[in-house]
C-alpha positions in Angstrom: -5.4 34.3 -113.2 -9.5 34.2 -113.4 -9.4 37.4 -115.6 -6.9 37.4 -118.2 -4.5 39.5 -118.7 -5.6 41.4 -121.5 -8.9 41.7 -119.6 -6.9 43.1 -116.6 -5.1 45.6 -118.9 -8.4 46.8 -120.8 -10.3 47.5 -117.8 -7.7 48.4 -115.6 -5.2 50.0 -116.9 -3.4 51.8 -113.5 -2.5 48.2 -112.3 0.3 47.9 -114.9 1.6 51.6 -114.3 5.6 51.6 -113.3 5.4 55.1 -111.5 3.3 57.6 -110.3 2.0 60.3 -111.6 4.6 63.4 -112.1 3.3 65.6 -110.7 3.5 63.4 -107.2 6.1 65.0 -104.8 9.4 63.4 -103.8 8.0 62.1 -100.4 5.3 59.8 -102.3 5.7 56.4 -102.0 4.9 54.5 -105.4 3.4 51.1 -104.6 3.2 49.0 -107.7 0.2 46.9 -107.7 0.8 44.8 -110.8 3.4 43.8 -108.4 1.4 42.7 -105.3 -1.4 41.1 -107.0 1.5 39.1 -108.2 2.6 38.2 -105.2 -0.9 37.1 -103.8 -1.2 34.9 -106.8 2.2 32.7 -106.5 -0.1 32.2 -102.9 -3.1 30.8 -104.5 -4.9 33.9 -104.8 -6.7 34.9 -108.4 -7.9 37.8 -109.8 -11.9 37.7 -110.1 -12.8 41.2 -110.9 -11.3 44.6 -112.1 -12.3 47.9 -112.4 -10.8 51.7 -112.6 -12.3 55.3 -111.5 -11.4 57.4 -114.9 -9.0 56.8 -117.2 -4.8 56.6 -117.5 -2.4 55.0 -115.6 -2.8 56.7 -111.9 -6.5 56.7 -111.5 -7.9 54.4 -108.4 -8.6 51.5 -109.6 -10.2 47.9 -107.2 -9.1 44.4 -107.9 -11.2 42.0 -106.4 -9.5 38.2 -105.6 -10.4 35.1 -104.5 -8.6 32.2 -103.1 -9.6 28.1 -103.4 -8.8 27.0 -100.2 -11.2 29.4 -98.4 -14.9 28.3 -97.6 -17.9 30.2 -98.5 -19.7 32.0 -96.0 -23.7 31.3 -96.8 -24.0 32.1 -100.1 -21.6 33.7 -101.1 -17.4 33.3 -101.8 -15.8 35.9 -99.7 -13.2 38.2 -101.8 -9.9 40.2 -100.6 -10.2 43.5 -102.6 -7.5 45.8 -102.9 -7.3 49.7 -104.1 -4.6 51.3 -104.9 -3.9 55.3 -106.9 -0.7 56.7 -108.4 -2.2 60.0 -108.4 -2.9 60.5 -104.4 -6.7 60.3 -104.5 -6.5 56.6 -102.5 -4.1 55.2 -100.1 -3.4 51.6 -101.1 -5.5 49.1 -99.0 -6.5 46.0 -98.8 -10.0 44.9 -97.5 -12.7 41.8 -97.3 -15.6 41.8 -99.7 -18.3 39.3 -100.6 -19.5 37.7 -103.9 -23.2 36.5 -103.8 -23.6 33.8 -106.5 -27.0 34.1 -106.9 -26.9 37.6 -108.3 -23.0 38.0 -108.7 -23.4 40.8 -106.7 -19.9 42.2 -104.9 -20.6 43.4 -101.3 -17.5 45.1 -99.6 -17.3 44.6 -95.7 -17.2 47.6 -93.4 -14.4 47.6 -90.6 -17.1 47.1 -87.9 -17.7 43.5 -88.7 -13.9 43.1 -90.3 -11.2 45.7 -90.0 -9.0 46.5 -93.1 -6.1 45.1 -93.4 -3.2 48.0 -92.6 -0.6 47.3 -95.4 3.4 48.6 -95.6 3.9 50.6 -98.3 8.0 49.4 -98.3 9.3 46.1 -98.4 6.1 44.0 -99.0 7.2 40.4 -99.6 5.9 37.1 -99.2 5.7 36.9 -95.5 3.4 39.9 -95.3 1.0 38.0 -97.7 1.0 35.4 -95.9 0.6 37.1 -93.0 -2.7 38.8 -94.5 -4.1 35.6 -95.9 -4.0 33.8 -92.4 -5.8 37.5 -91.0 -8.1 37.1 -93.6 -9.0 33.7 -93.0 -9.5 34.7 -88.9 -12.0 36.7 -89.9 -14.8 34.5 -91.5 -15.9 33.1 -88.7 -16.5 37.2 -87.7 -17.9 37.9 -91.3 -20.0 34.4 -91.1 -21.9 35.7 -87.5 -22.7 39.0 -89.3 -24.5 36.8 -92.4 -26.2 34.4 -90.3 -27.8 36.7 -87.9 -29.3 39.0 -90.6 -30.4 35.9 -92.2 -32.0 34.9 -89.7 -34.0 37.6 -88.8 -37.4 38.2 -90.4 -38.5 41.3 -91.1 -42.0 42.9 -91.2 -43.3 44.7 -94.1 -43.4 48.0 -91.9 -39.3 47.1 -90.9 -38.1 46.4 -94.7 -40.0 49.8 -95.5 -38.4 51.3 -92.8 -34.6 50.1 -93.5 -35.6 50.7 -97.7 -36.5 54.7 -96.7 -33.1 54.6 -94.3 -31.4 53.4 -96.9 -32.7 56.0 -99.9 -31.0 58.7 -97.4 -27.5 56.8 -97.9 -27.8 56.4 -101.3 -29.1 59.9 -102.3 -27.3 62.1 -99.4 -27.3 65.0 -101.3 -31.4 64.7 -100.5 -32.6 64.6 -104.4 -34.4 61.3 -104.5 -35.7 60.1 -107.9 -39.1 61.8 -107.5 -42.0 58.9 -108.8 -40.0 56.3 -107.2 -41.4 54.3 -104.2 -40.6 52.2 -101.5 -42.2 49.0 -102.7 -40.7 48.9 -106.1 -37.3 49.0 -104.7 -38.1 46.2 -102.3 -39.5 44.2 -105.3 -37.1 41.2 -105.1 -35.3 40.3 -109.0 -35.3 36.4 -108.3 -37.1 33.8 -106.3 -33.9 33.2 -104.1 -34.8 36.9 -102.6 -38.2 36.7 -101.9 -38.2 35.6 -97.8 -38.3 39.1 -96.0 -35.3 38.5 -94.1 -32.6 41.0 -93.0 -30.2 39.2 -95.5 -32.1 38.8 -98.4 -33.8 43.0 -98.1 -30.2 44.4 -97.9 -29.1 42.8 -100.7 -32.2 43.5 -103.3 -31.9 47.4 -101.8 -28.1 47.3 -102.3 -27.8 45.9 -105.9 -31.0 48.0 -106.9 -29.0 51.3 -105.7 -25.7 50.8 -106.9 -26.5 48.3 -110.1 -29.2 50.4 -111.8 -31.5 49.3 -114.3 -34.9 49.7 -112.4 -37.4 52.0 -113.9 -40.0 53.6 -112.5 -42.7 56.1 -113.6 -41.1 59.5 -113.5 -43.0 62.6 -113.5 -43.1 62.9 -117.1 -41.8 59.8 -118.1 -40.6 56.3 -117.5 -37.4 56.8 -116.3 -34.7 54.0 -115.3 -32.1 54.5 -112.1 -28.9 54.8 -113.0 -25.8 52.6 -112.3 -23.1 53.5 -109.8 -19.6 53.7 -111.5 -17.2 55.8 -109.2 -15.5 53.2 -106.7 -15.3 55.0 -103.9 -19.3 55.7 -103.9 -20.1 52.1 -104.5 -17.9 51.4 -101.0 -18.9 53.8 -99.1 -22.9 52.7 -99.6 -22.0 48.9 -99.6 -20.6 49.4 -96.3 -23.0 52.0 -95.1 -26.2 49.6 -95.9 -24.7 46.7 -94.0 -24.0 49.0 -91.1 -27.8 50.0 -91.4 -28.9 46.1 -92.0 -26.8 45.4 -88.4 -29.0 47.8 -86.5 -32.4 45.6 -87.2 -30.6 42.1 -86.3 
């Protein structure tokens, strides 16, 4: 695997849970993430990144996997994203994502572009893994088409500002936008590769800053730094909604 076993245990211990949270009812079906990962590994999938919200053996966790035989989509590597928990906070699911090489940024693709894979919680066998691998590959042309449309759509500055303003409402849905943070500061590219004002670059610039944080701006009293998001659910929600918003400009 790309990520070592020790790293997996340190960053997402819930992957290795052997039973569900004792508080769960007898009807709850325990799905061991480690077993599913091993099945995919046997079919050529390698773990590239793991994360976990909260501590312990039952919390929500996410595993990203890549397959060497699946080609890149533009400047990004397709990924299969497994999400699970053992305390009922999230259902076991598999969805598609992209890892952008120029910035090592991870994106979750909305179901409007590529539907999440439906997975049985019982009798999950090798045939199921192969079926999902084929289904994943079949979705790549749809994903590539969406990325291509965004890459070819050149935006005016007013359109970029309009997208960023609407994106702020997604990032700060509670209405508590950072005082002093301007749209122009959010739009400022972090690297040369993102300077072309197309929809793909604009989406990625905004998404990276909203998720990773680190952007310094002049607040009411002092310089302030935007915080990084840590919650898996919040990150995926913002990812998909920013993508869907970007598609409305194409």
